[in-house]
VEXDREN-2710 file (C-alpha; in Angstrom, 1 decimal):
% VEXDREN-2710
k/r/px/py/pz
1/MET/10.8/79.9/40.0
2/SER/7.3/79.6/38.8
3/SER/6.2/79.9/34.9
4/ARG/4.6/83.3/35.9
5/SER/7.7/84.5/37.4
6/ASN/9.7/83.3/34.6
7/ARG/7.3/85.3/32.1
8/SER/7.5/88.3/34.3
9/LEU/11.4/87.9/34.3
10/ALA/11.7/87.4/30.6
11/LYS/9.4/90.6/30.1
12/LYS/11.5/92.6/32.4
13/LEU/15.0/91.6/30.8
14/ALA/13.5/92.2/27.3
15/ALA/12.4/95.7/28.3
16/ALA/15.7/96.4/30.0
17/ALA/17.9/95.3/27.1
18/CYS/15.7/97.1/24.6
19/ALA/15.9/100.3/26.5
20/ALA/19.6/99.9/27.0
21/ALA/19.9/100.3/23.2
22/LEU/17.5/103.5/22.8
23/CYS/20.0/105.7/21.3
24/VAL/23.7/105.6/20.3
25/ALA/24.7/109.3/19.4
26/ALA/23.3/111.8/21.8
27/ALA/25.7/114.0/23.7
28/PHE/26.5/113.2/27.4
29/GLY/23.5/113.7/29.6
30/ALA/21.2/114.5/26.7
31/GLY/18.1/112.4/25.9
32/GLY/19.1/109.6/28.5
33/CYS/22.0/108.4/26.4
34/SER/25.9/109.2/26.4
35/GLN/29.1/108.8/24.7
36/VAL/31.9/108.6/27.1
37/GLN/35.5/109.4/25.8
38/SER/38.4/107.5/27.5
39/GLN/41.8/106.1/26.9
40/LEU/39.9/103.2/25.2
41/GLY/38.6/105.7/22.7
42/MET/35.0/106.8/21.8
43/VAL/32.7/104.3/23.3
44/THR/28.8/104.2/23.3
45/ALA/27.0/104.3/26.4
46/THR/23.2/104.1/26.8
47/GLU/20.9/104.6/29.5
48/PRO/17.3/103.2/29.8
49/GLN/14.8/105.2/31.5
50/VAL/13.5/102.8/34.1
51/GLU/12.8/104.4/37.4
52/GLN/14.5/102.6/40.4
53/THR/15.5/103.4/43.7
54/SER/19.1/102.7/44.3
55/THR/20.3/100.7/47.3
56/LEU/23.8/102.3/46.9
57/SER/25.2/105.1/48.9
58/ALA/25.8/108.3/47.1
59/GLY/29.2/108.2/45.5
60/THR/29.4/104.5/45.1
61/VAL/29.0/104.5/41.3
62/ILE/30.2/107.0/38.5
63/GLN/26.7/108.6/38.5
64/ASP/24.4/108.0/41.5
65/GLY/21.3/105.9/40.7
66/ILE/22.9/104.4/37.4
67/LEU/24.9/101.3/37.3
68/THR/27.4/101.6/34.2
69/VAL/28.5/98.3/33.1
70/GLY/31.1/97.4/30.5
71/ILE/30.7/94.7/28.0
72/ASN/32.3/93.5/24.9
73/GLY/29.9/94.3/22.1
74/SER/32.1/92.2/19.5
75/ASN/32.0/88.8/21.3
76/SER/28.7/87.0/20.7
77/PRO/26.6/85.8/22.4
78/TYR/28.0/87.8/25.3
79/GLY/27.2/91.2/23.4
80/GLY/26.6/92.3/19.9
81/THR/23.9/94.2/18.0
82/ASN/20.9/93.1/16.1
83/ALA/19.6/94.2/12.7
84/SER/18.0/97.3/14.2
85/GLY/21.2/98.3/15.9
86/GLU/20.1/97.5/19.4
87/VAL/22.6/96.4/22.0
88/ILE/21.7/92.8/22.8
89/GLY/23.3/89.6/24.4
90/PHE/23.9/87.5/27.4
91/ASP/25.9/90.2/29.2
92/VAL/23.3/92.8/28.4
93/ASP/20.6/90.9/30.3
94/MET/23.1/90.1/32.9
95/ALA/23.8/93.9/33.4
96/ALA/20.0/94.4/33.4
97/SER/19.6/91.8/36.1
98/LEU/22.4/93.2/38.2
99/ALA/21.0/96.9/38.0
100/ASP/17.6/95.6/38.9
101/LYS/18.9/93.8/42.0
102/LEU/20.8/97.3/43.1
103/GLY/17.8/99.4/42.3
104/CYS/19.6/101.2/39.6
105/LYS/19.1/102.4/36.1
106/LEU/21.4/100.9/33.5
107/ARG/24.2/102.3/31.4
108/ILE/25.7/99.8/28.8
109/VAL/29.2/100.9/27.6
110/ASP/31.0/98.9/24.9
111/VAL/34.6/98.7/26.1
112/GLY/35.6/95.7/23.8
113/ALA/37.9/93.3/25.4
114/ASP/39.4/95.9/27.8
115/GLY/36.8/95.7/30.6
116/LYS/39.3/95.5/33.4
117/THR/41.1/98.4/32.1
118/ALA/37.7/100.3/31.9
119/VAL/37.1/99.6/35.5
120/ALA/40.6/100.4/36.7
121/ASP/40.5/103.9/35.1
122/GLY/36.7/104.7/36.1
123/THR/35.2/104.2/32.7
124/VAL/32.7/101.7/34.2
125/ASP/31.4/100.7/37.4
126/VAL/31.2/97.0/36.5
127/ALA/32.7/94.9/33.7
128/LEU/31.4/91.6/32.7
129/SER/33.0/88.5/31.0
130/ALA/36.3/89.0/33.1
131/LYS/38.7/86.2/33.3
132/LYS/41.3/85.9/36.3
133/THR/44.2/86.4/34.4
134/GLY/47.4/88.4/35.1
135/ALA/47.6/90.6/38.1
136/SER/44.4/91.8/39.8
137/LYS/45.4/93.7/43.0
138/ASP/43.2/96.7/41.9
139/LEU/40.4/94.5/40.9
140/SER/37.6/92.8/42.9
141/TYR/35.8/89.6/41.5
142/SER/32.3/88.6/42.1
143/ASP/31.7/84.7/42.3
144/ALA/31.6/83.1/38.6
145/TYR/28.2/83.5/36.8
146/ILE/29.0/81.1/34.1
147/ASN/31.7/78.6/33.0
148/ASP/33.1/79.0/29.7
149/GLY/36.0/77.1/27.9
150/LEU/37.0/74.6/25.2
151/SER/34.4/71.9/25.0
152/LEU/33.7/68.9/22.8
153/PHE/30.3/68.6/20.9
154/CYS/28.8/65.8/19.0
155/LEU/25.4/64.2/17.7
156/VAL/23.4/62.5/20.4
157/LYS/23.8/59.1/18.6
158/ASN/27.7/59.5/19.0
159/LEU/27.7/60.8/22.6
160/PRO/30.4/59.1/24.5
161/ASP/30.5/58.2/28.2
162/ASN/32.6/61.2/28.8
163/VAL/35.4/63.3/27.1
164/ALA/38.1/61.0/27.9
165/SER/36.5/58.2/26.2
166/ALA/36.0/59.9/23.0
167/ASP/38.2/58.7/20.2
168/LEU/39.3/61.8/18.4
169/SER/42.1/60.1/16.5
170/LYS/39.7/58.3/13.8
171/GLU/38.8/61.4/11.9
172/PRO/39.4/65.2/12.1
173/VAL/37.8/67.4/14.4
174/LEU/35.7/70.2/13.5
175/VAL/36.9/73.6/14.6
176/GLN/36.3/77.3/13.5
177/GLY/39.5/78.6/11.8
178/SER/41.9/80.6/13.7
179/SER/40.2/79.8/16.9
180/ALA/41.8/78.7/20.3
181/ALA/40.1/75.3/19.6
182/ALA/42.0/74.9/16.5
183/LEU/45.3/75.5/18.0
184/THR/44.6/73.2/20.9
185/VAL/43.5/70.4/19.0
186/GLN/46.4/70.9/16.4
187/GLU/48.9/70.8/19.2
188/ALA/47.5/67.6/20.7
189/LEU/46.8/65.6/17.5
190/GLY/48.6/67.3/14.8
191/VAL/47.8/69.7/11.7
192/ASP/45.9/67.1/9.9
193/ALA/43.5/66.4/13.0
194/VAL/41.4/69.2/12.3
195/SER/38.8/70.2/9.8
196/VAL/38.7/73.9/9.6
197/THR/35.5/75.9/8.7
198/PRO/35.4/79.6/8.1
199/THR/32.6/80.5/10.7
200/MET/31.2/78.4/13.7
201/GLN/27.7/78.2/12.0
202/GLU/29.2/76.2/9.1
203/ALA/31.1/73.9/11.7
204/PHE/27.8/73.0/13.6
205/ALA/26.1/72.5/10.1
206/ALA/28.7/70.1/9.2
207/LEU/28.4/68.3/12.4
208/GLU/24.8/68.0/12.1
209/ARG/25.0/66.6/8.6
210/GLY/27.3/63.7/9.9
211/GLU/30.3/64.8/8.1
212/HIS/32.4/64.5/11.2
213/SER/31.9/63.0/14.7
214/TYR/33.2/65.8/17.0
215/LEU/33.6/69.5/17.2
216/VAL/35.5/71.6/19.6
217/ALA/34.5/75.0/20.5
218/ASP/34.2/77.3/23.5
219/ALA/31.4/76.3/25.6
220/VAL/29.1/79.4/25.5
221/ILE/29.4/80.3/21.7
222/GLY/29.4/76.4/20.9
223/SER/25.9/76.1/23.2
224/TYR/24.7/79.2/21.6
225/TYR/24.8/77.6/18.0
226/ALA/24.0/74.1/19.4
227/ARG/20.5/75.2/20.6
228/ASP/19.2/75.5/17.0
229/TYR/20.0/71.6/16.6
230/SER/18.0/69.1/18.7
231/ASP/20.3/66.4/17.8
232/ILE/23.7/68.1/19.0
233/VAL/24.9/68.1/22.5
234/ARG/27.8/69.4/24.6
235/VAL/29.8/66.3/25.9
236/ASP/31.9/68.3/28.6
237/PHE/34.9/70.5/28.9
238/LEU/38.2/69.2/27.2
239/SER/39.7/69.2/30.7
240/VAL/39.8/70.7/34.1
241/ASN/42.6/73.3/32.7
242/ASP/40.2/74.3/29.8
243/VAL/37.4/75.4/32.2
244/SER/37.4/79.2/32.2
245/PRO/35.2/80.9/34.7
246/VAL/33.5/84.3/34.0
247/TYR/33.0/87.1/36.5
248/ALA/31.9/90.4/37.2
249/VAL/34.8/92.6/38.2
250/THR/34.8/96.0/40.0
251/ALA/37.4/98.3/41.5
252/ALA/39.0/96.9/44.5
253/GLY/39.0/100.3/46.3
254/ASN/35.3/100.6/46.1
255/GLN/34.3/97.9/48.7
256/GLU/30.7/98.9/48.9
257/LEU/30.0/98.4/45.3
258/ALA/32.2/95.2/45.2
259/ASP/30.0/93.8/48.1
260/ALA/26.9/94.9/46.4
261/VAL/27.6/93.4/43.0
262/ALA/28.9/90.2/44.4
263/GLY/25.9/90.1/46.4
264/ALA/23.6/90.6/43.1
265/VAL/25.4/87.9/41.3
266/SER/24.7/85.4/44.3
267/ALA/21.2/86.5/44.5
268/ILE/20.4/86.1/40.7
269/THR/22.2/82.9/40.9
270/THR/20.1/81.6/43.6
271/ASP/16.6/83.0/42.6
272/GLY/16.7/81.5/39.1
273/THR/17.2/84.8/37.3
274/LEU/20.5/83.5/35.8
275/LYS/18.9/80.2/34.9
276/VAL/16.5/82.1/33.0
277/VAL/19.0/84.4/31.1
278/VAL/21.3/81.4/30.3
279/ALA/18.2/79.3/28.9
280/LYS/17.4/82.4/26.6
281/TRP/20.8/82.4/25.1
282/LEU/22.2/79.1/25.4
283/GLY/19.1/76.9/25.3
284/ASN/18.4/73.9/27.8
285/GLN/22.0/72.7/27.7
286/GLY/23.3/76.0/28.8
287/SER/22.3/74.8/32.4
288/THR/25.4/72.6/32.4
289/LEU/27.4/75.8/32.5
290/LEU/25.9/77.3/35.5
291/PRO/27.9/77.9/38.8
292/GLY/27.7/74.6/40.8
293/ALA/26.9/72.2/37.7
294/LEU/30.7/71.6/37.0
295/GLN/31.8/68.0/37.7
296/VAL/35.4/68.2/37.8
297/ASP/35.8/64.7/38.7
298/ASP/34.6/63.6/35.3
299/LEU/37.2/65.6/33.5
300/PRO/40.8/64.6/32.7
301/GLN/43.2/67.3/34.4
302/LYS/44.6/68.3/31.0
303/PHE/43.7/67.8/27.3
304/ASP/45.8/65.1/26.2
305/PRO/44.1/62.7/23.8
306/LYS/46.0/60.0/22.1
307/PRO/47.3/61.0/18.9
308/ALA/46.5/59.1/15.6
309/GLY/47.6/55.5/15.5
310/ALA/48.2/55.4/19.3
311/ALA/44.9/53.5/19.9
312/LYS/46.0/50.8/17.2
313/GLU/49.3/50.6/18.7
314/ASP/48.0/49.9/22.4
315/THR/45.5/47.4/20.8
316/GLY/48.6/45.7/19.1
317/THR/50.6/45.4/22.4
318/LYS/47.6/44.0/24.1
319/LYS/47.2/41.3/21.3
320/ASN/50.8/40.3/21.6
321/ALA/50.7/40.1/25.2
322/SER/48.0/37.8/25.2
END
C-alpha cells in the first residue's frame, strides 16, 4: 500500500470513527442516532451519515444499508471513549473498514462482553473481538483478524532468543493486579514470583525504569502501552496454548452476511487496511499480531517455566555429573 493510500485510508478511518460517535442520546431513528433496548439492557448505538451503496441484498442486515456492529466499549484498546465522549478504538476502526467494504453506513453498539449474545438475539449484525469458546452452532466466525493472548514483554537490552529461554525465576515478573497474567504466572512460579501493579501503565513504567526484567500482559493491550516506549519489545506469546485469535462473528443462519463479513475481513487483511489500523493502535510491533505472522514453531506448547531454584538445581546436577 502506497503512502498516499495510507494517508487516504487514515483519513477515512478517522472520519468514520468520529461519525460513529456523533450523538449518544437521540431516540431511535432520529438525527441519525439510536438507542436500542435488548436483553443486554439499554445500549447506545450511533450511525454516521456517510453515503454508501450497499452490496448486501435487502433484508440481510437489521436495517438495510446499515451495518450494525457490536463492540465492547470498556475493553481498551478494542473499544472505549475519549475525553469528548466519542466512541473510539481498534474495533471501531475495524467496524468502519468492514462497513466500507460492504458499502454500508455504520452503526456502533456497545454490547459489553456479550457480543455473541447480541448477535444471537438480533441486536447487532456483527460482533467483534469474539473468541471461539463454548458452543457456537448458532454463530459463524470469520478468519481471525488479530491474535491476542498472554505475552512476555521486556527491555530491548534484555531481549532473550525466545520465550522458552527467558529466565523468569531470577526476580518477580511484572503483572497488572487481578489479571489473567497474574494468575497464570502465580500458578506457574508461585505467589512470590509476581510484582503486582494497580494499572497496566504503572507496570510498563516500572519495566522501562529497569525495576524488573520481564512483564506479562495480553498481547493487544500490552502492545498498546508498549508503543509509548521505544526500548520495550514484545518477546512473543507465552505458549501455543496462550494464543487467542480474535474474530468477527455473525449469525450462522444468515449465510449471505456471514460470507460477506468473512470476505470483508479477508479483503482488509490482504489490501493492507488491517495493517494500517493495527499500526495506529498498537504501533509498529502490532504487525507481529497480524494473521499469518504467528510462528508457533518458536513457542512451547504450554507455559511451564522452571520455578525459582530449578535452574540452580539443574546446574548443580550437571556439575556433580562432570
